N, C-alpha and C positions, 0 to 999 in steps of 0.2 A: 321905244320898242319894248314890248312886253316880253320879259324873259322869265316869267314865273314858271314856264314849262320846264326850265332847267332844274328847278328844285322839286318838280313834280306837283306843283300846286294846281289843282283841278278847279274848273269853273263849277260853281254850284248854283242850280236854278230851283226856284220854288213855284209850284203851281197849285192853285186853290180856287174855289168858287168865289163869286163876287161877294157873297155873304160868308163870313167866317165867325166861328163861335166866340162870343165875348167872354172874357175872363177877368176875375178880380184877384190880384196877387195877395200874398200874406201881408205885404206892406200896406195894403189898401188901395194901391194904384190900379188903374184899369188898363187892360190891354185886350188883345184877342189872340186866338190860337195861331193864326198865320204869323203875326209879329213875334210871338213868343218863340216859335220854331226858328224863325230867321235869326233871332238874337242868341239863341242857345246852340245853334248848329256850329260846331267847330270847323276850322279850315280843313279841307280834304287834300292830303298829300299822297301822291301816287308815284311809283317808280317810273321815271320818264321813259325807260326802255319797254315798259308794259303799257303801250300807248293805246290799246283798244281792249274791248271787253273780252275778246277771244284769248288774247295773251294773258290777261289777268285771270281768266277762268283756268287756263292750262297750268298757270304757275301754282295755283293752290294744290295741284296734284304732286308738285315736286318740292315745295318749300319745306321748312322745318315742321315738326310735329305739332306746333302750336302750344298754347298754354295747357298744362295738365289740370284737368278737372276730375275730381273723384266723385263717384256716385254710389248711392245705395238703391237697389232695385226692389220694387214691390209689384206683384202681379195683382191686377184688379179683374174681377169677373163682372161682365156687363149686367146691370140691374134690369135693363129693358129686354124682355124675352125676344123682341123682334130683331135685336142685334146681338144675339147670343154669341158668347166667346170671351176670350181674355185679352188683356193688353198690358204692356209693361210701362210703368212710370219710374223714371230714374230721378232720384232726389239728389241735388248737389250736397256733398258731405265734406265737412272739414277734416274728417278722419282719414288718414292715409293707411292703406293696407298693403302689405307685401305679398298677400295671397293672390295668386293668379288663377282665375277660374276660366278654363278654356271654353266654357259655354256662355261666357259673357264678354262684352266689349272690354277694351283696356280700362284699367283703374275703376272697375265696377265690381261691387260685391252685392250680396243679397241681405236684406233686412232679416234678422231673426224674428220669430213670432213675438218675443218679448219686446224687442226694440220697437217694432211697429205698433204694438199695443199701447206704447207710451209716447207716441209721436205727437199727440195733441198738445197745443200750447195756447196760452192766453196773451202771448206777446203781440206787439203791434208792428213788427217788422214788415216792410213791403215784400210781397211774394210775386215772383215772375213765373208764369206758366208758358212753356216753350213748345212750339210745334215745328218740327224739322221738314225738310223738303222730300221730294219723291224718293222712296226707297232708302232714305238716310237714317238718322238716329242721333242719340245723345252724344255719340262719339265725333260728330262732324266738326271740322276745324272752324268753320265760320260761326257756328253756334257757340263753341267754347270761347272764341275771341270776344263775343258779346258778354257771356256770363262772367268771365274772369275778373274784369274790373268791378263788377257789381257785387260779387260775393267775397272779394279779397279782404275787405275790412270787417266782414261779418254783419254788415248792416242790412243786407238783403238775403232772402231765402229764394231758392229757385228749384224748379223741377222741369223735366222734359217728358212730354207724353209721346211715347213711341208708337207709331202706327203699327197695326197688327202684322206680326211677322218680321218687323224691322228691328235693327239693333240686336240681332240674334235672339229675338223673343219667339216663344213657341206659338205655333198656329194650332188652335184648338177647335175651330169650326170653319166652314167654308166662307164665312163672312169676313172679308178683309177690310179694305178701305178705298175711298175715292174722294173726290173734291167735295162731295156732299156728306161725307161720313163725319158728321158732327157729334155723334153719340158718345164717343169716348171723351172728347174734351168737355162736353156738357157734364158728364158724370164727374169728371175730375174737378171742374170748377165748383160744382155743388159740394163735393166731398171736402174741398179746401175751405169753403165757407163754413161748413159744419165743424171741421176739425180745428180751424184757426179763426175763430169768430172775430178777432180784432185786427187781423191782417188785411190791409188793402191789397186787392188782387189785381194784377196786371198780366197782360199776355203779349207774346210776340210770335209771329209766324213767318216762315220763309218758304218761298216758292209754292209748292202744292200745299204746304202747311199754312201759308198765308191765305190761300184760297179757302181752305177748310175753316180757318179762323174768321174770315170775312163772312162766310155763310152762317157760321155760328152767331156772330154779332147780329146779322140780319134776322135770323130766326128768333133770337131772344128779344130783340128790340129794347123797349123801355125796362124790361124785366131782367136785363143782363146784370150779372153780379160783378162784372169787371169794372174797375175804375177807369181804365184806359187800355188801348191795344195798339200795337205797332205792326204794320203790314209791310213786309220786305219782299220785293221781287215777285209780286203776285202775277201769275199769268192771266188773271181775270177771265178772259174768254178762252177756254181750253181748246175749242175747235179751231179758232183763228190762230192761236199760238202753235198748234200742231201743224196746220197748213203752212204757216210762216217758216217753221223749221225745215219742212220738206222742200222748200223752194231753192235751197242752196246745197251744194255738195257737203259743206262742213256741217250744216244742220242735219242733213239726211244721213250721212255716213259716219259722223262722229257723235254729235249730241243725241240724236234720236236712237241710234244703235246702243249707245252706252246706257241710256235710261231704259230702253226696251230689254236689254240683257239682264239688268237688275230685276226688272219685273218678271221676266221669264223664270229666273231662279226662284223668286218668291212663289210663283204659280206652281213650279215643279215640286217645291217642298210641300 
């Protein structure tokens, strides 16, 4: 009898194409991307009382505050006149500040002009560029849980590209964001490449941010400056995803309304 459910061990499945990318490890041995992912994916342990996705989703709204991540914020102006406006980038910071700024999310302060003028570096630390989900931001708990172990020992650098108007950022033009709004992440990746020439660049996107990141990867193609990217919970086809949500009471009255209310507030601002 399989009693793994008592300790919350979940079944993990892997899906990939018939052909997978070949890889050569530092040791010289050969493998492929699918096998590497299988070998390096840790066991997944879930609370056995949270036995479906709905309960797991609801629990995130009531559990503890999650790992504290401190940020320094910088406002970027769009370089492309077609997408005029500003957007906020929050850089993970090791500096802790007791200053509370009511115009910013928790544990977030602003770069001074001098601090940001001296941010460039020749180090070779890997750098993670993060895109959050619909109406979210750098403060989201799921995002901080991923960042915390990466930045804990100082070996990684990380930043979060906040979609326009999100994470308490100012809206300066009528151009906001959508699943094809790749312009801000493109500018950020380019800026990172110029500012940190020796850092390998990686990216991770969640939900709508995953859709934006996927579109960016497709648009850049072979010219993409990222070493690799991770896509989490991508809705892929937004129309089908929307129709699927509206088929159930929970999807229509809870999920859709919650997301729509967040977007209404953004539009009203």
